[in-house]
Residue, then its C-alpha position, 0 to 999 in steps of 0.5 A: m337505401k343500403t347502396f347509400f349507406r354502403s357508399l357513405i361507409i366506404f367514404v368514411l373508411f377512405l377519409l380514415a385511411l388518409p394521411v392526417v395532414a393539417q391544412d394550416d401545417v406550413p412546411p419549415a423553410d428548410a423543408p427539402y422540397k425547397n432545396a434547389g441543391l437537392p435531387v429533383e426526385e428527393r424534392v418531389e417525394d418530400l413534397l408529395a408526402r406533405m400534400t393532402l388529396e385536395e392539393k393533389i387533385g388541384q395539381m391535376t386541374l388546369v383552368e382557363k383565366n377568364s373562368i377563374k375566381t381568384e381566390d380558387i387559385a389558393g383555395m382549390a390549390l390549383g396546378g395550372l392556367l392558361s390563356g386560350g386564343g384571345g385570352y388576353p388582359r384588358t389591356n393587350s401589352a406585354e407589360a399588362w400579360a406579366e402583371m396579370v400572370d404574376g398576380f395569378q401566380q402570387e396567389a398560388l404562392n400564397t398557399r401553405l405549400a407554395i406550389p407555383i402554377i404553371y401558366g400555358v398559352d398556344a404560342v404556335h408562331g411566336h407569342n401570338n396572343v400579345k399585341g406587338a410581339v413578333i409573329f413568325p411564319h406558321n409551321i407549314g412556312m417553317g417547314a418549307t425552309r428546312n432549316a433546323a437551326l432557323v426553327e430553333q432560334a425562332c422558338a427560342i425567341t418565342a421562349v424569351e418573349t413568353a417568359a417576359t410575361g411570366i409564361y414558362w409553358d407553350y403548347a407547341p410544337v405541333v408535330a402532326v404529320v398532315q395526311d390530308i390538307r383539307w384539315g383545317r390545322t394543316y398550317e400548324s404542321y411542319s410537313e406530310n413527311t415524318e423525317v421533315v417534321n422529326e427534325l424541325s420539331t425537335a429543333c423547336v423543343n430545343g429552342l424552347q428548353s434551351d439551357d439559357l431559358y427553359v420554356l416547356a415545350t408541348p408536343k401535340h396532339y398525341v397521336g395520329d391527329g394529322g391522319a384523321g379521315w375525311d368526314t369522320s369528325t365527331t364535332d358539329n360543323y367540323i369535317i376532318d378535325r378531331g376525326v378518326t385516325q386512319g391505317d392500323e397501329a403499324f402505320l401509327r407507329a411508322v408515320h405519326l409516333p416518330p415525332y413524340q419519340a424524337a421529342i422525348d429523346a430531345g427532352a420534352m416533359s409535357i405531351m398534350v393528347s389528341y381530340s381524335s379517335f383511333d381504333g374506335m376510341k378517343m385518344s383521351a381514353q387510350k390506356y394502351l397509347i398513353t400509359d403503355l406506349l408513351k409512359g412505358e415503351m417510349g419512356f416519357t417521364g413528364f406529364v400528359v395533359s388534355d386538350w381543351k375540354a377533351i375528356d368530355e368528348i369520351p362517350g359516357d357521362y362526365y364522371d365516367d369520363v374523368v375516371t376513364s381518362i385519368n385511369a387511361g394516364m391523363d395527368m392534368n385535365m384542361v377544364p377550362y370552365d367548370y373546374p369544380a365539377f372536375i374536382d368533385a368527380m375526381t374526389d368522388a372517384v377516389a373515395a370510390g376506389d374508381i380511381s386509386m392513390e397510386r394513379v393520383d400520385d403517379a399524376v402529382r408526381r409527374i407534374l411536380r417533377v416537371k415544375f422542379v425541372m423548370g426551375l418554377f419554384e426558384h423563379p416563378f414570376s415574369n422577367p422584367d428584363l426581358l420586356a424590351s425584347v418583345g417585338s424587338d427589331e432583332h426578333r423581327e429580323v429573325a422572322r424576316q428571314a424565316v419569311s424569306e426562306s419559307l417562300v417557295l417559287l412555283k413558276n418563273e417565266n419570262a424572266a419575271l423574277p427577280l424584280a427591278k427596282d427602278v420601273a416606272h409603275i407597279f400595280v399591287a392588288g389583293e386584300g392580303a397585300d395590305d392586311i397583317g391579320i390575312q398575313s398571319g392567319g389563325w392563332t393570331i391575337e384571337w383564336q381564329g385570327k382577324t383580318g385588319n391591322i391587329t398588331t404590329g408588323t409590316t404588310i407586303l404592300d408597305a415592304i414593296k413601297e420600302a423596296v423600290g426607289e422613290d420615283v417608282d409609282v406604286k399603286f394600290n387597289r384591293f380589287g385590281r381595278y385601276n380605273n384612274a391610274n392614267d397617263e397625262s393624255g388620259n391613256p390607261i397606263q400599262a404597268e411594267i409590273g403587276i403583283v397579286v396577292i390572293g389566298e385565304q381569310p383567317y381560320a383555325e382548327g375545324m373551322g378551317d376544314d375545306g373540301d374544295l380549297s378552290l380560289s374565289e371567283p373574286d380573286l380570279g377576276m382580279i388576276a384577270r384585271v390586273r393581267e390586262r394592265v401590266d407587262k409581268l404578272i406576279v401571283i402571291l398566294v397567302s394560305g395555310r396549305p396548297m390550294v387548287i391554283n390551276d387557272a391562276l397559275d396559267e395566267a401569272d409569270a410568276f407564282v409564289a407560295a408565301w404560306l402565313p408568313g406572319t408580321e415581317g412582310a419585308g421578307v417577302t419583298d427580300v426574294l421578290f426583288g433579288d436581295k435574297p434568293f428563293t430556297g424554299k421547297l414544298p413541305f406538302t405535295w400539291p394537288r391539281s385537283v381537290d379530287q386527289l386527296p387524300f394522296d396515297f403517298t405509297n402509289l403516287p403517280t409521277d406524271g400525267d393527270d393523275s399526278p400531283l401539280f407539284p411534287f413534294g420538296y419542289g421549289l424553283t430558285t430564281g434563275e430557273 
């Protein structure tokens, strides 16, 4: 009982110490924070001084849109909303997205301070939740291009398509330097090489946050998520995702940290913290890494945001998790579901002195600073003038170029490539040849992706038919069975060209952790069947990472790593048929066997059975 009364007295004294700000005290129209002509810091301090504790905690709260009670946006003065993978409106169109987000924004602007919400999405390869948006190759493919200007252009297009729907916060780019390709997020990374990741992720930040249109970039996941060790995951059914980053601090600084410094130098103002652990502690609890290193030594002045329910994974009860993470330097908590619990925990923690008002003010100051820098107070709504550009032909042409530059030619014998456009017969096989969902992979319309005709685009099969002459007989069978492909005499047709598309089904995050990486028996059987019916066999691998391909490679005259190309399958045929050259280079070392993983990049054999199948940077041109 004594403890109860002591806590009550502390709480009352705390309330008495707070500045007196009435909830109905509406600032005048000429309040400094409303003046776009004043310096950002002056606007921040003016607004911060006008805020109640409830309004400050609200700004630190980020809620998933399917869980929100609309009245809580204003009632709890929430700082942000998001759509997770698959978090689209009832009608999945750009127009419906704009209407939905603008409606949420209007609720926020109806509050006494009229602080706009910041709405975020994982637009990791285009505005990939929106049906009809252009879908670029995933980052692994962009890494194969080595074309920073093209990456910047792709991210600038993503910014246009997100801004058209009222969304000015992108949870991208992933700047992980992946050390083990068995990780289910490998395709979200540009490369195993720190310098490649530095260059391309910085280009993406510049593309998103251009002078013409500012969409907040979010380099993620801080720090070392790409270095997690096999079988160290702390999440059920995951093996490596959300695991323990390997190596000491010197390795962390040398391999995983530089892309964040490069992004900060490029103007990044939002950074998402990883689920992973380092040195026995979850990243969300790492005060040294978040406050001392990121905000101190590295000079980061923006705000730090958690991943989806990430602080819940810190050992301890929920209250302690909140206290630990906020004190470590977390500024905004992505609390997708039970946001009142977070707000209550924050309120109690401040009242008890477990979280100081100085820490709260620092977090809110950072969030407000970013909102002012973005121009969100002046332009909070969607831009209807941009709606016509979503999925436009102009945007698709850039994505098509990205596909053509991302393809890596691993083998080309018997003058197999480029293909002639005037042959009599082409046999095409494989489910992935005629499936936009497989082409695009995870993080496309749904979190895990989905097979089938899930959005607008051109399949590889469609592109083949468009590339060849009208007199060419293109036959498709997903299983590689051409039992009815006979000539007038009933004899089986021998096609000049066979194209087999093999690879992975869509997946995302830890659901894609895979300790095997072998091609399926059906895929290998299909290759063997098509091999018997064609003169030249071209195998195209659609996957989120290198796979164990030895047997398929032996059967093929030419073998192409196409990664996850997205919606523009014509970029594949542009190089197959010689309209453009092969220029892509491997962003990852390619294993002979899964037993070689993870590679020891400090002591990698260059020949013999212990060497990789293909080294980092490998890639033939068509003439080789």
